[in-house]
N, CA, C and O atoms as CSV, one atom per row, in Angstrom:
chain,resi,resn,atom,element,x,y,z
A,1,MET,N,N,-98.964,-143.304,33.693
A,1,MET,CA,C,-98.664,-142.321,32.587
A,1,MET,C,C,-97.533,-142.647,31.628
A,1,MET,O,O,-97.541,-142.272,30.456
A,2,LYS,N,N,-96.576,-143.352,32.169
A,2,LYS,CA,C,-95.637,-143.737,31.133
A,2,LYS,C,C,-95.898,-144.940,29.997
A,2,LYS,O,O,-95.284,-145.125,28.946
A,3,ILE,N,N,-96.954,-145.651,30.530
A,3,ILE,CA,C,-97.360,-146.531,29.265
A,3,ILE,C,C,-97.843,-145.967,28.191
A,3,ILE,O,O,-97.360,-146.136,27.071
A,4,ALA,N,N,-98.933,-145.181,28.468
A,4,ALA,CA,C,-99.578,-144.520,27.301
A,4,ALA,C,C,-98.585,-144.111,26.101
A,4,ALA,O,O,-98.768,-144.625,24.997
A,5,PRO,N,N,-97.377,-143.055,26.332
A,5,PRO,CA,C,-96.593,-142.809,25.106
A,5,PRO,C,C,-95.885,-144.065,24.488
A,5,PRO,O,O,-95.521,-144.021,23.313
A,6,VAL,N,N,-95.700,-145.088,25.186
A,6,VAL,CA,C,-94.855,-146.155,24.523
A,6,VAL,C,C,-96.170,-146.926,23.802
A,6,VAL,O,O,-96.005,-147.280,22.634
A,7,ALA,N,N,-97.438,-147.194,24.429
A,7,ALA,CA,C,-98.333,-147.786,23.812
A,7,ALA,C,C,-98.612,-146.950,22.302
A,7,ALA,O,O,-99.007,-147.544,21.299
A,8,LEU,N,N,-98.397,-145.822,22.333
A,8,LEU,CA,C,-98.952,-144.669,21.085
A,8,LEU,C,C,-97.844,-145.234,20.336
A,8,LEU,O,O,-98.049,-145.766,19.245
A,9,ALA,N,N,-96.879,-145.169,20.759
A,9,ALA,CA,C,-95.550,-145.092,19.548
A,9,ALA,C,C,-95.357,-146.558,19.144
A,9,ALA,O,O,-94.822,-146.816,18.066
A,10,GLY,N,N,-95.753,-147.477,19.929
A,10,GLY,CA,C,-95.710,-148.855,19.327
A,10,GLY,C,C,-96.935,-149.025,18.349
A,10,GLY,O,O,-96.685,-149.862,17.481
A,11,GLY,N,N,-98.372,-148.382,18.234
A,11,GLY,CA,C,-99.238,-147.925,17.699
A,11,GLY,C,C,-98.772,-147.583,16.237
A,11,GLY,O,O,-98.827,-148.270,15.217
A,12,VAL,N,N,-98.333,-146.408,16.431
A,12,VAL,CA,C,-97.505,-145.719,15.070
A,12,VAL,C,C,-96.424,-146.766,14.574
A,12,VAL,O,O,-96.547,-146.937,13.361
A,13,LEU,N,N,-95.762,-147.257,14.935
A,13,LEU,CA,C,-94.808,-148.226,14.125
A,13,LEU,C,C,-95.567,-149.311,13.869
A,13,LEU,O,O,-94.790,-149.979,13.186
A,14,VAL,N,N,-96.564,-149.938,13.957
A,14,VAL,CA,C,-97.481,-150.798,13.517
A,14,VAL,C,C,-97.886,-149.893,12.200
A,14,VAL,O,O,-97.616,-150.276,11.061
A,15,ALA,N,N,-98.421,-148.913,12.419
A,15,ALA,CA,C,-99.373,-148.327,11.488
A,15,ALA,C,C,-98.393,-147.981,10.124
A,15,ALA,O,O,-98.866,-148.044,8.989
A,16,LEU,N,N,-97.121,-147.647,10.355
A,16,LEU,CA,C,-96.211,-147.312,9.448
A,16,LEU,C,C,-95.402,-148.438,8.997
A,16,LEU,O,O,-94.634,-148.329,8.041
A,17,ALA,N,N,-95.550,-149.480,9.637
A,17,ALA,CA,C,-95.389,-150.693,8.952
A,17,ALA,C,C,-96.176,-151.270,7.500
A,17,ALA,O,O,-95.800,-151.735,6.424
A,18,ALA,N,N,-97.348,-150.980,8.086
A,18,ALA,CA,C,-98.500,-151.347,6.883
A,18,ALA,C,C,-98.178,-149.837,5.783
A,18,ALA,O,O,-99.058,-149.421,5.029
A,19,CYS,N,N,-97.575,-149.550,5.826
A,19,CYS,CA,C,-97.298,-148.272,4.213
A,19,CYS,C,C,-96.015,-148.717,3.591
A,19,CYS,O,O,-94.927,-148.320,4.009
A,20,THR,N,N,-96.143,-149.510,2.630
A,20,THR,CA,C,-94.762,-150.204,2.010
A,20,THR,C,C,-94.328,-149.406,0.619
A,20,THR,O,O,-93.273,-149.584,0.010
A,21,SER,N,N,-95.434,-148.447,0.247
A,21,SER,CA,C,-94.819,-147.629,-1.193
A,21,SER,C,C,-95.699,-146.329,-0.804
A,21,SER,O,O,-96.743,-146.264,-0.155
A,22,PRO,N,N,-94.909,-145.290,-1.432
A,22,PRO,CA,C,-94.936,-144.079,-1.440
A,22,PRO,C,C,-96.574,-143.724,-1.834
A,22,PRO,O,O,-97.107,-144.255,-2.808
A,23,ASN,N,N,-97.235,-142.836,-1.019
A,23,ASN,CA,C,-98.759,-142.406,-1.698
A,23,ASN,C,C,-98.316,-141.028,-1.955
A,23,ASN,O,O,-97.682,-140.261,-1.231
A,24,THR,N,N,-98.941,-140.832,-3.526
A,24,THR,CA,C,-98.389,-139.355,-4.148
A,24,THR,C,C,-99.435,-138.564,-4.072
A,24,THR,O,O,-99.383,-137.416,-4.515
A,25,ASP,N,N,-100.575,-139.091,-3.475
A,25,ASP,CA,C,-101.618,-138.045,-3.277
A,25,ASP,C,C,-101.764,-137.465,-1.863
A,25,ASP,O,O,-102.715,-136.737,-1.581
A,26,SER,N,N,-100.900,-137.765,-1.058
A,26,SER,CA,C,-100.821,-137.254,0.033
A,26,SER,C,C,-99.591,-136.263,0.527
A,26,SER,O,O,-98.637,-136.018,-0.212
A,27,SER,N,N,-99.655,-135.994,1.186
A,27,SER,CA,C,-98.055,-134.639,1.765
A,27,SER,C,C,-98.510,-134.666,3.406
A,27,SER,O,O,-99.592,-134.856,3.963
A,28,THR,N,N,-97.113,-134.376,3.906
A,28,THR,CA,C,-96.990,-134.007,5.395
A,28,THR,C,C,-95.811,-132.915,5.254
A,28,THR,O,O,-94.882,-132.833,4.450
A,29,VAL,N,N,-96.175,-132.163,6.266
A,29,VAL,CA,C,-94.967,-130.885,6.663
A,29,VAL,C,C,-94.905,-131.200,8.035
A,29,VAL,O,O,-96.000,-131.286,8.590
A,30,VAL,N,N,-93.860,-131.402,8.752
A,30,VAL,CA,C,-93.514,-131.425,10.016
A,30,VAL,C,C,-92.437,-130.471,10.634
A,30,VAL,O,O,-91.263,-130.735,10.373
A,31,GLU,N,N,-92.704,-129.428,11.399
A,31,GLU,CA,C,-91.752,-128.550,11.758
A,31,GLU,C,C,-91.537,-128.357,13.387
A,31,GLU,O,O,-92.500,-128.130,14.119
A,32,ILE,N,N,-90.331,-128.458,13.831
A,32,ILE,CA,C,-90.064,-128.661,15.400
A,32,ILE,C,C,-89.509,-127.334,15.861
A,32,ILE,O,O,-88.482,-127.023,15.258
A,33,ASP,N,N,-89.895,-126.516,16.724
A,33,ASP,CA,C,-89.267,-125.542,17.235
A,33,ASP,C,C,-88.996,-124.655,16.059
A,33,ASP,O,O,-87.792,-124.431,15.935
A,34,GLY,N,N,-89.680,-124.138,15.247
A,34,GLY,CA,C,-89.891,-123.685,13.891
A,34,GLY,C,C,-88.800,-124.134,12.779
A,34,GLY,O,O,-88.538,-123.346,11.870
A,35,LYS,N,N,-88.198,-125.331,12.843
A,35,LYS,CA,C,-87.453,-125.565,11.743
A,35,LYS,C,C,-88.017,-126.836,11.108
A,35,LYS,O,O,-88.167,-127.860,11.774
A,36,ALA,N,N,-88.331,-126.757,9.790
A,36,ALA,CA,C,-88.840,-127.872,9.178
A,36,ALA,C,C,-87.930,-129.143,9.102
A,36,ALA,O,O,-86.708,-129.082,8.966
A,37,GLU,N,N,-88.697,-130.374,9.212
A,37,GLU,CA,C,-88.056,-131.503,8.995
A,37,GLU,C,C,-87.898,-131.815,7.880
A,37,GLU,O,O,-88.498,-131.069,7.107
A,38,SER,N,N,-87.042,-133.038,7.157
A,38,SER,CA,C,-87.255,-133.359,5.955
A,38,SER,C,C,-88.371,-134.233,5.302
A,38,SER,O,O,-88.623,-135.370,5.702
A,39,ALA,N,N,-89.017,-133.629,4.276
A,39,ALA,CA,C,-90.219,-134.109,3.661
A,39,ALA,C,C,-90.137,-135.658,3.099
A,39,ALA,O,O,-91.036,-136.470,2.877
A,40,ALA,N,N,-88.750,-135.745,2.961
A,40,ALA,CA,C,-88.425,-137.175,2.561
A,40,ALA,C,C,-88.827,-138.319,3.742
A,40,ALA,O,O,-89.238,-139.456,3.514
A,41,GLU,N,N,-88.607,-137.740,4.986
A,41,GLU,CA,C,-88.471,-138.443,6.013
A,41,GLU,C,C,-90.263,-138.679,6.194
A,41,GLU,O,O,-90.479,-139.561,7.025
A,42,PHE,N,N,-91.101,-138.289,5.805
A,42,PHE,CA,C,-92.237,-138.272,6.210
A,42,PHE,C,C,-93.117,-138.339,5.163
A,42,PHE,O,O,-93.630,-137.310,4.725
A,43,VAL,N,N,-93.459,-139.880,4.510
A,43,VAL,CA,C,-94.116,-140.166,3.661
A,43,VAL,C,C,-95.314,-141.133,3.496
A,43,VAL,O,O,-95.492,-141.473,4.665
A,44,ASN,N,N,-96.121,-141.696,2.857
A,44,ASN,CA,C,-96.938,-142.652,3.465
A,44,ASN,C,C,-98.179,-141.907,3.708
A,44,ASN,O,O,-99.074,-142.729,3.509
A,45,ALA,N,N,-98.620,-140.963,3.981
A,45,ALA,CA,C,-99.474,-140.238,4.901
A,45,ALA,C,C,-101.119,-140.777,4.552
A,45,ALA,O,O,-101.677,-140.717,3.456
A,46,GLY,N,N,-101.606,-141.240,5.669
A,46,GLY,CA,C,-102.956,-141.960,5.904
A,46,GLY,C,C,-103.729,-141.666,6.540
A,46,GLY,O,O,-103.281,-141.338,7.639
A,47,CYS,N,N,-104.921,-141.575,6.455
A,47,CYS,CA,C,-106.130,-141.544,7.502
A,47,CYS,C,C,-107.204,-142.115,7.467
A,47,CYS,O,O,-107.896,-141.917,6.468
A,48,THR,N,N,-107.665,-142.926,8.431
A,48,THR,CA,C,-108.491,-143.809,9.139
A,48,THR,C,C,-109.628,-143.412,9.737
A,48,THR,O,O,-109.355,-143.004,10.866
A,49,ARG,N,N,-110.965,-143.332,9.462
A,49,ARG,CA,C,-111.984,-143.115,10.021
A,49,ARG,C,C,-112.320,-144.401,10.881
A,49,ARG,O,O,-112.083,-145.496,10.369
A,50,ASN,N,N,-112.956,-144.328,12.395
A,50,ASN,CA,C,-113.332,-145.367,12.954
A,50,ASN,C,C,-114.346,-144.640,13.691
A,50,ASN,O,O,-113.838,-143.949,14.574
A,51,GLY,N,N,-115.787,-144.551,13.620
A,51,GLY,CA,C,-116.827,-143.765,14.163
A,51,GLY,C,C,-116.461,-142.468,13.777
A,51,GLY,O,O,-116.369,-142.020,12.634
A,52,GLU,N,N,-116.194,-141.721,15.226
A,52,GLU,CA,C,-115.934,-140.301,15.672
A,52,GLU,C,C,-114.233,-140.142,15.580
A,52,GLU,O,O,-113.639,-139.067,15.505
A,53,SER,N,N,-113.776,-141.136,15.599
A,53,SER,CA,C,-112.298,-141.074,15.748
A,53,SER,C,C,-111.540,-140.917,14.425
A,53,SER,O,O,-111.768,-141.711,13.511
A,54,ILE,N,N,-110.755,-140.044,14.300
A,54,ILE,CA,C,-109.776,-140.146,12.985
A,54,ILE,C,C,-108.216,-140.661,13.269
A,54,ILE,O,O,-107.637,-139.823,13.959
A,55,THR,N,N,-107.496,-141.631,12.983
A,55,THR,CA,C,-106.219,-141.897,13.007
A,55,THR,C,C,-105.395,-141.645,11.692
A,55,THR,O,O,-105.461,-142.326,10.669
A,56,ILE,N,N,-104.588,-140.514,11.914
A,56,ILE,CA,C,-103.587,-139.953,11.272
A,56,ILE,C,C,-102.446,-140.298,11.200
A,56,ILE,O,O,-101.834,-139.985,12.222
A,57,GLY,N,N,-101.585,-141.027,10.149
A,57,GLY,CA,C,-100.065,-141.643,10.340
A,57,GLY,C,C,-99.390,-141.054,9.051
A,57,GLY,O,O,-100.063,-140.764,8.062
A,58,SER,N,N,-98.086,-140.898,9.105
A,58,SER,CA,C,-97.056,-140.763,8.211
A,58,SER,C,C,-95.790,-141.023,8.524
A,58,SER,O,O,-95.431,-140.757,9.671
A,59,GLY,N,N,-94.995,-141.502,7.741
A,59,GLY,CA,C,-93.591,-141.982,8.158
A,59,GLY,C,C,-93.099,-142.542,7.120
A,59,GLY,O,O,-93.565,-142.581,5.981
A,60,SER,N,N,-91.852,-143.112,7.654
A,60,SER,CA,C,-90.855,-144.203,7.050
A,60,SER,C,C,-90.207,-145.001,7.718
A,60,SER,O,O,-89.266,-144.697,8.450
A,61,VAL,N,N,-90.804,-146.509,7.467
A,61,VAL,CA,C,-90.117,-147.500,8.029
A,61,VAL,C,C,-88.848,-147.398,8.387
A,61,VAL,O,O,-88.410,-147.368,9.537
A,62,GLN,N,N,-88.056,-147.327,7.047
A,62,GLN,CA,C,-86.701,-147.459,6.884
A,62,GLN,C,C,-85.644,-146.338,7.886
A,62,GLN,O,O,-84.448,-146.460,8.147
A,63,THR,N,N,-86.454,-145.437,8.224
A,63,THR,CA,C,-85.732,-144.271,9.118
A,63,THR,C,C,-86.462,-144.225,10.117
A,63,THR,O,O,-86.061,-143.412,10.950
A,64,ALA,N,N,-87.638,-144.917,10.462
A,64,ALA,CA,C,-88.147,-145.014,11.962
A,64,ALA,C,C,-88.537,-143.642,12.441
A,64,ALA,O,O,-88.694,-143.281,13.607
A,65,ARG,N,N,-88.664,-142.950,11.350
A,65,ARG,CA,C,-89.420,-141.565,11.613
A,65,ARG,C,C,-90.955,-141.357,10.966
A,65,ARG,O,O,-91.357,-141.900,9.937
A,66,GLY,N,N,-91.625,-140.544,11.723
A,66,GLY,CA,C,-93.229,-140.579,11.546
A,66,GLY,C,C,-93.773,-139.828,12.506
A,66,GLY,O,O,-93.169,-139.264,13.419
A,67,ILE,N,N,-95.119,-139.827,12.254
A,67,ILE,CA,C,-95.909,-139.088,12.987
A,67,ILE,C,C,-97.672,-139.739,13.309
A,67,ILE,O,O,-98.479,-139.964,12.407
A,68,GLY,N,N,-97.870,-139.888,14.424
A,68,GLY,CA,C,-99.274,-140.645,14.537
A,68,GLY,C,C,-100.065,-139.868,15.160
A,68,GLY,O,O,-99.576,-139.237,16.097
A,69,ALA,N,N,-101.244,-139.710,14.898
A,69,ALA,CA,C,-102.304,-139.000,16.216
A,69,ALA,C,C,-103.552,-139.500,15.922
A,69,ALA,O,O,-103.941,-139.991,14.862
A,70,VAL,N,N,-104.055,-139.359,16.799
A,70,VAL,CA,C,-105.512,-139.799,16.852
A,70,VAL,C,C,-106.441,-138.377,17.255
A,70,VAL,O,O,-106.047,-137.616,18.138
A,71,LEU,N,N,-107.635,-138.148,16.537
A,71,LEU,CA,C,-108.316,-137.068,16.805
A,71,LEU,C,C,-109.750,-137.483,16.907
A,71,LEU,O,O,-109.942,-138.513,16.259
A,72,THR,N,N,-110.651,-137.101,17.407
A,72,THR,CA,C,-111.831,-136.658,17.254
A,72,THR,C,C,-113.106,-135.942,16.813
A,72,THR,O,O,-113.552,-135.036,17.518
A,73,GLU,N,N,-113.646,-136.260,15.811
A,73,GLU,CA,C,-113.975,-135.585,14.882
A,73,GLU,C,C,-114.678,-134.693,15.913
A,73,GLU,O,O,-115.139,-134.981,17.017
A,74,GLY,N,N,-114.610,-132.918,14.900
A,74,GLY,CA,C,-115.653,-131.831,15.491
A,74,GLY,C,C,-115.385,-130.796,14.819
A,74,GLY,O,O,-114.676,-130.934,13.822
A,75,ASP,N,N,-115.843,-129.581,15.159
A,75,ASP,CA,C,-115.498,-128.255,14.489
A,75,ASP,C,C,-115.031,-127.521,15.119
A,75,ASP,O,O,-115.669,-126.479,15.271
A,76,PRO,N,N,-113.734,-127.643,15.798
A,76,PRO,CA,C,-112.610,-128.031,15.203
A,76,PRO,C,C,-112.150,-129.490,15.771
A,76,PRO,O,O,-112.280,-129.742,16.969
A,77,PRO,N,N,-111.662,-130.342,14.951
A,77,PRO,CA,C,-111.362,-131.851,16.225
A,77,PRO,C,C,-110.457,-131.504,16.896
A,77,PRO,O,O,-109.685,-130.573,16.668
A,78,THR,N,N,-110.468,-132.388,17.996
A,78,THR,CA,C,-110.005,-132.511,19.077
A,78,THR,C,C,-108.657,-133.512,18.805
A,78,THR,O,O,-108.631,-134.379,17.932
A,79,VAL,N,N,-107.587,-133.218,19.704
A,79,VAL,CA,C,-106.353,-134.129,19.463
A,79,VAL,C,C,-106.451,-134.854,20.850
A,79,VAL,O,O,-106.380,-134.302,21.949
A,80,SER,N,N,-106.638,-136.270,20.587
A,80,SER,CA,C,-106.363,-137.066,21.917
A,80,SER,C,C,-105.178,-137.595,22.196
A,80,SER,O,O,-104.800,-137.965,23.308
A,81,SER,N,N,-104.449,-137.642,20.958
A,81,SER,CA,C,-103.056,-138.236,21.203
A,81,SER,C,C,-102.283,-137.868,19.905
A,81,SER,O,O,-102.878,-137.737,18.835
A,82,LEU,N,N,-100.923,-137.704,20.032
A,82,LEU,CA,C,-100.023,-137.464,18.985
A,82,LEU,C,C,-98.692,-138.144,19.376
A,82,LEU,O,O,-98.372,-138.117,20.564
A,83,PHE,N,N,-97.970,-138.690,18.565
A,83,PHE,CA,C,-96.676,-138.892,18.739
A,83,PHE,C,C,-95.768,-138.707,17.642
A,83,PHE,O,O,-96.145,-139.222,16.589
A,84,ILE,N,N,-94.601,-138.066,17.615
A,84,ILE,CA,C,-93.723,-137.418,16.452
A,84,ILE,C,C,-92.355,-138.212,16.771
A,84,ILE,O,O,-91.954,-138.180,17.934
A,85,ALA,N,N,-91.590,-138.951,15.765
A,85,ALA,CA,C,-90.403,-139.403,15.967
A,85,ALA,C,C,-89.853,-138.552,14.905
A,85,ALA,O,O,-90.389,-138.386,13.809
A,86,THR,N,N,-88.614,-137.955,15.341
A,86,THR,CA,C,-88.036,-137.361,14.164
A,86,THR,C,C,-86.374,-137.693,14.552
A,86,THR,O,O,-85.938,-137.130,15.556
A,87,GLY,N,N,-85.797,-138.254,14.067
A,87,GLY,CA,C,-84.286,-138.848,14.249
A,87,GLY,C,C,-84.150,-139.169,15.630
A,87,GLY,O,O,-84.800,-140.120,16.065
A,88,GLY,N,N,-83.358,-138.480,16.429
A,88,GLY,CA,C,-82.881,-139.011,17.950
A,88,GLY,C,C,-84.094,-138.485,19.045
A,88,GLY,O,O,-83.941,-138.725,20.243
A,89,ASN,N,N,-85.186,-137.828,18.609
A,89,ASN,CA,C,-86.080,-137.310,19.077
A,89,ASN,C,C,-87.531,-137.866,19.181
A,89,ASN,O,O,-88.099,-138.148,18.126
A,90,ALA,N,N,-88.043,-138.009,20.116
A,90,ALA,CA,C,-89.649,-138.384,20.126
A,90,ALA,C,C,-90.145,-137.795,21.154
A,90,ALA,O,O,-89.685,-137.630,22.284
A,91,MET,N,N,-91.523,-137.363,20.486
A,91,MET,CA,C,-92.513,-135.999,21.514
A,91,MET,C,C,-93.490,-136.877,21.533
A,91,MET,O,O,-93.504,-137.938,20.909
A,92,THR,N,N,-94.749,-136.249,22.603
A,92,THR,CA,C,-95.681,-137.071,22.782
A,92,THR,C,C,-96.896,-136.011,23.116
A,92,THR,O,O,-96.568,-135.047,23.807
A,93,VAL,N,N,-98.230,-136.095,22.702
A,93,VAL,CA,C,-99.294,-135.213,23.284
A,93,VAL,C,C,-100.056,-136.373,23.929
A,93,VAL,O,O,-99.969,-137.494,23.428
A,94,LEU,N,N,-100.787,-136.158,24.998
A,94,LEU,CA,C,-101.659,-137.100,25.364
A,94,LEU,C,C,-102.917,-136.052,26.244
A,94,LEU,O,O,-102.783,-135.206,27.128
A,95,ASN,N,N,-103.958,-136.509,25.619
A,95,ASN,CA,C,-105.053,-135.631,26.294
A,95,ASN,C,C,-106.248,-136.595,26.614
A,95,ASN,O,O,-107.230,-136.633,25.872
A,96,THR,N,N,-106.134,-137.413,27.797
A,96,THR,CA,C,-107.479,-138.076,28.220
A,96,THR,C,C,-107.994,-137.645,29.473
A,96,THR,O,O,-107.592,-136.676,30.118
A,97,PRO,N,N,-109.101,-138.592,29.840
A,97,PRO,CA,C,-109.840,-138.027,31.001
A,97,PRO,C,C,-108.902,-138.325,32.458
A,97,PRO,O,O,-109.297,-137.880,33.535
A,98,VAL,N,N,-107.695,-139.083,32.350
A,98,VAL,CA,C,-106.924,-139.463,33.269
A,98,VAL,C,C,-105.982,-138.837,33.506
A,98,VAL,O,O,-105.461,-138.947,34.616
A,99,GLY,N,N,-105.371,-137.836,32.385
A,99,GLY,CA,C,-104.266,-137.231,32.627
A,99,GLY,C,C,-103.887,-136.476,31.154
A,99,GLY,O,O,-104.404,-136.812,30.089
A,100,GLN,N,N,-102.994,-135.510,31.283
A,100,GLN,CA,C,-102.262,-134.648,30.055
A,100,GLN,C,C,-101.194,-134.570,30.026
A,100,GLN,O,O,-100.567,-134.297,31.050
A,101,ILE,N,N,-100.623,-134.766,28.910
A,101,ILE,CA,C,-99.147,-134.306,28.250
A,101,ILE,C,C,-99.020,-133.403,27.307
A,101,ILE,O,O,-99.717,-133.672,26.329
A,102,GLY,N,N,-98.375,-132.385,27.207
A,102,GLY,CA,C,-98.416,-131.404,26.259
A,102,GLY,C,C,-99.623,-130.787,26.013
A,102,GLY,O,O,-100.433,-130.774,26.940
A,103,SER,N,N,-99.945,-130.229,24.872
A,103,SER,CA,C,-101.085,-129.545,24.655
A,103,SER,C,C,-101.170,-129.671,23.045
A,103,SER,O,O,-100.109,-129.927,22.475
A,104,ALA,N,N,-102.519,-129.489,22.137
A,104,ALA,CA,C,-102.288,-129.586,20.744
A,104,ALA,C,C,-103.748,-129.119,20.519
A,104,ALA,O,O,-104.733,-129.465,21.171
A,105,LYS,N,N,-103.691,-128.172,19.351
A,105,LYS,CA,C,-105.006,-128.039,18.714
A,105,LYS,C,C,-104.893,-128.250,17.055
A,105,LYS,O,O,-103.970,-128.108,16.253
A,106,ALA,N,N,-106.353,-128.678,16.936
A,106,ALA,CA,C,-106.146,-129.161,15.331
A,106,ALA,C,C,-107.132,-128.191,14.406
A,106,ALA,O,O,-107.857,-127.333,14.910
A,107,SER,N,N,-107.069,-128.398,13.282
A,107,SER,CA,C,-108.249,-127.674,12.621
A,107,SER,C,C,-107.939,-128.578,10.839
A,107,SER,O,O,-106.909,-129.101,10.413
A,108,LYS,N,N,-109.180,-128.444,10.253
A,108,LYS,CA,C,-109.436,-129.243,9.309
A,108,LYS,C,C,-109.995,-128.373,7.932
A,108,LYS,O,O,-111.048,-127.736,7.956
A,109,ALA,N,N,-109.159,-128.457,6.810
A,109,ALA,CA,C,-109.568,-127.505,6.059
A,109,ALA,C,C,-109.583,-128.943,4.476
A,109,ALA,O,O,-108.549,-129.347,3.943
A,110,GLY,N,N,-110.571,-129.263,4.208
A,110,GLY,CA,C,-110.911,-130.197,3.054
A,110,GLY,C,C,-110.206,-131.492,3.350
A,110,GLY,O,O,-110.712,-132.015,4.343
A,111,ASN,N,N,-109.116,-132.268,2.791
A,111,ASN,CA,C,-108.647,-133.165,3.242
A,111,ASN,C,C,-107.530,-132.973,3.820
A,111,ASN,O,O,-106.710,-133.852,3.554
A,112,ARG,N,N,-107.004,-131.803,4.823
A,112,ARG,CA,C,-105.726,-131.328,5.344
A,112,ARG,C,C,-106.283,-130.794,6.652
A,112,ARG,O,O,-107.165,-129.966,6.880
A,113,TYR,N,N,-105.370,-131.642,7.572
A,113,TYR,CA,C,-105.285,-131.532,8.756
A,113,TYR,C,C,-104.149,-130.788,9.347
A,113,TYR,O,O,-103.029,-131.287,9.233
A,114,THR,N,N,-104.283,-129.733,9.924
A,114,THR,CA,C,-102.992,-128.917,10.814
A,114,THR,C,C,-103.246,-129.121,12.240
A,114,THR,O,O,-104.311,-129.054,12.854
A,115,ILE,N,N,-101.882,-129.422,12.710
A,115,ILE,CA,C,-101.887,-129.779,14.484
A,115,ILE,C,C,-100.943,-128.900,14.625
A,115,ILE,O,O,-100.014,-128.730,13.836
A,116,THR,N,N,-101.184,-128.171,15.862
A,116,THR,CA,C,-100.105,-127.106,16.703
A,116,THR,C,C,-100.093,-127.320,17.907
A,116,THR,O,O,-101.210,-127.578,18.355
A,117,GLY,N,N,-99.230,-127.321,18.673
A,117,GLY,CA,C,-99.082,-127.174,20.246
A,117,GLY,C,C,-97.390,-127.274,20.493
A,117,GLY,O,O,-96.431,-126.917,19.808
A,118,GLU,N,N,-97.514,-127.920,21.773
A,118,GLU,CA,C,-96.466,-128.212,22.378
A,118,GLU,C,C,-96.475,-129.664,23.119
A,118,GLU,O,O,-97.345,-130.097,23.874
A,119,ALA,N,N,-95.398,-130.230,22.743
A,119,ALA,CA,C,-95.197,-131.729,23.083
A,119,ALA,C,C,-94.005,-132.103,23.852
A,119,ALA,O,O,-92.903,-131.643,23.554
A,120,ARG,N,N,-94.166,-132.883,24.786
A,120,ARG,CA,C,-93.141,-133.254,25.533
A,120,ARG,C,C,-92.044,-134.455,25.100
A,120,ARG,O,O,-92.370,-135.628,24.917
A,121,ALA,N,N,-90.956,-134.032,24.999
A,121,ALA,CA,C,-89.933,-134.812,24.200
A,121,ALA,C,C,-89.512,-136.096,25.454
A,121,ALA,O,O,-89.980,-136.274,26.579
A,122,ALA,N,N,-88.551,-136.768,24.769
A,122,ALA,CA,C,-88.174,-137.988,25.528
A,122,ALA,C,C,-87.299,-137.411,26.715
A,122,ALA,O,O,-87.312,-138.013,27.789
A,123,ASN,N,N,-86.618,-136.381,26.573
A,123,ASN,CA,C,-85.708,-135.958,27.436
A,123,ASN,C,C,-86.582,-135.063,28.420
A,123,ASN,O,O,-85.948,-134.481,29.300
A,124,LEU,N,N,-88.111,-134.865,28.373
A,124,LEU,CA,C,-88.793,-134.048,29.309
A,124,LEU,C,C,-88.853,-132.637,28.902
A,124,LEU,O,O,-89.668,-131.900,29.457
A,125,SER,N,N,-88.014,-132.155,27.921
A,125,SER,CA,C,-88.194,-130.921,27.575
A,125,SER,C,C,-89.473,-130.456,26.674
A,125,SER,O,O,-90.075,-131.493,26.397
A,126,THR,N,N,-90.036,-129.513,26.192
A,126,THR,CA,C,-91.110,-129.059,25.785
A,126,THR,C,C,-90.777,-128.470,24.321
A,126,THR,O,O,-90.223,-127.374,24.236
A,127,LYS,N,N,-91.127,-129.223,23.148
A,127,LYS,CA,C,-91.084,-128.802,21.841
A,127,LYS,C,C,-92.443,-128.211,21.273
A,127,LYS,O,O,-93.532,-128.755,21.457
A,128,LYS,N,N,-92.265,-127.099,20.599
A,128,LYS,CA,C,-93.543,-126.718,19.851
A,128,LYS,C,C,-93.006,-127.178,18.305
A,128,LYS,O,O,-91.965,-127.215,17.648
A,129,PHE,N,N,-94.567,-127.529,18.180
A,129,PHE,CA,C,-94.461,-128.012,16.613
A,129,PHE,C,C,-95.778,-127.812,15.678
A,129,PHE,O,O,-96.864,-127.433,16.116
A,130,ARG,N,N,-95.588,-128.034,14.729
A,130,ARG,CA,C,-96.672,-127.681,13.622
A,130,ARG,C,C,-96.586,-128.935,12.598
A,130,ARG,O,O,-95.483,-129.247,12.149
A,131,VAL,N,N,-97.742,-129.649,12.232
A,131,VAL,CA,C,-97.814,-131.010,11.586
A,131,VAL,C,C,-99.013,-130.607,10.615
A,131,VAL,O,O,-100.019,-130.264,11.236
A,132,GLU,N,N,-99.119,-130.574,9.302
A,132,GLU,CA,C,-100.035,-130.470,8.246
A,132,GLU,C,C,-99.726,-132.000,7.509
A,132,GLU,O,O,-98.618,-132.473,7.260
A,133,ILE,N,N,-100.852,-132.511,7.289
A,133,ILE,CA,C,-100.903,-133.818,6.564
A,133,ILE,C,C,-102.243,-133.936,5.721
A,133,ILE,O,O,-103.389,-133.980,6.167
A,134,THR,N,N,-101.894,-133.971,4.604
A,134,THR,CA,C,-103.192,-133.975,3.168
A,134,THR,C,C,-103.319,-135.843,3.316
A,134,THR,O,O,-102.490,-136.752,3.346
A,135,CYS,N,N,-104.450,-135.785,3.366
A,135,CYS,CA,C,-104.905,-137.239,3.238
A,135,CYS,C,C,-105.471,-137.748,1.968
A,135,CYS,O,O,-106.548,-137.227,1.677
A,136,SER,N,N,-105.039,-138.595,1.174
A,136,SER,CA,C,-105.764,-138.999,0.059
A,136,SER,C,C,-107.220,-139.513,0.254
A,136,SER,O,O,-107.882,-139.876,-0.719
C-alpha cells in the first residue's frame, strides 16, 4: 500500500512538469482544515479525459506544490485517487479494490470539479480538504 501514494505523487509531478505557462482560463481553490492555500501556488489547472477516467492537475513546478486527482466519470464522479502537496505537507486519498486511504466525494458543475473529504497526511494524521478546479 505504501507504493501507490508514491507512484501517484510521481505522476502528479510529471503532469505538473508539463505545465510551463499559466493557464488563465482555469482556476484552483485548495483548503486544508478550513484554511485557504495561496492561489498563486496552484496554477496551470488542466483536465484530461481517457475513456471514463478524468485526470485533473494543478500546481507549480517551481514550488513543488500541487494537486492531482483521478476521477471516474459519473453523476456524481467517483474519486479514485487524490494527491495534494502544500509546502511541507503531502496528503493522499486512494480508493481501489485492494484498499482505501482517506475518503473523498466529488461533484461537477459545468467545467468545475469540487472534491471534498479527508486525506491521509505523510505524518499519518488526517486532514480535511476541499478542492475546486475549473478546467478550461
